[in-house]
N, C-alpha and C positions, 0 to 999 in steps of 0.2 A: 152529424149526430144530432138528434133532436132531444129536447127535454121531455120526459114523460109527463103526460097530463094525468089528472085525477081519474078520468074515465078510463084511460089506457091501463093505469095501474090497477084499477078495480077489475077490469076484464082479465088481466094477467093473473091476479090473485084468485079470481073465480075459477079459471082454468086449473090452476095449481090445486085448489081445494077439491075440485072434481076428481082430479087424478089421485090425490091422497085418499079421498073417500073411496074411490074405486079400488085402490090398493088395499085399504083396510077391509073392504068387503071380500076381496079375493083371498086375503090371508085368513080371514075368519072361516071361509068355506074350506080352505086347505087345512085349517086346524081341526075341522070336523071330518077329515078323511079324504077330501078331494085332492087330486094331483093336477098340476099345470102341465099341459102338453103342447108341444109345437109340432104341427104337421105341415107338410108342403103340398100345395095344390097347384093347378095350372095358373091360377091368379096370383100366386105368391105364398108366403108363409102365413100360417093361421094359428093363433094361440087360443086354446080352449081349456076349460077345466074338465076333469073327467066326468062331471055330471052334466056337461053340455053347455055350460055358460061361456059365451065368447068373451075374450079379454083383449083390449086394445094394446098395441105395442108400447105405448107410453106408460100404461099401467104396469105392464110386465116388467119394464125397466125398474120401476120402483119396488116391485114384488121380489124379483130375484136378487136385489141388493139388500134385502132384509136378512139379518143373521139367522132367523129361524127357518129360512128356506134353503134347502140343500138340493144339489143336483143328483140325479141317479146316474151312476157311472155305467153307461151303456155303450161305450166306445169300443173300437176295435183293439186299441192298445191302452193299457192302464195309465200311461203317462200323458196321453193325449185323448181325453174323453170327448166324445161327440154327444153332448147331452141334449136330449129333447124332452126330458121329463124332470120336473122339480116336485119335491115333497116338503111338507112341514115337519119339523122336529122340535121337540121340547128343548129349550135351552138348558 
C-alpha cells in the first residue's frame, strides 16, 4: 500500500467532482421531463437520456441512487422487475 500524494488526491477529487457534476446535470434534465434509458447494442450496454444525451455508467450509478429517481416497472413479473428506464419524481 502506498501513501497517497497531493497530486494523486487532487486527481481523485477532480474525477469525483466531474462525476457529481455530470449526475447533477442528468438529474436536472430528468426533472425537466427526460428519462434515463438503458439499451443493449452489439458493443454492450448504452445509457442515454430520452433527448439523446449519452450518460457514462459511472454517472448513472450516482443518478439511480438518488431518491428522486425511480425505475419504471417494465418487467415480466411484478416481483422481479427488469428495469431499463428511470424517471424523476417530486419528493
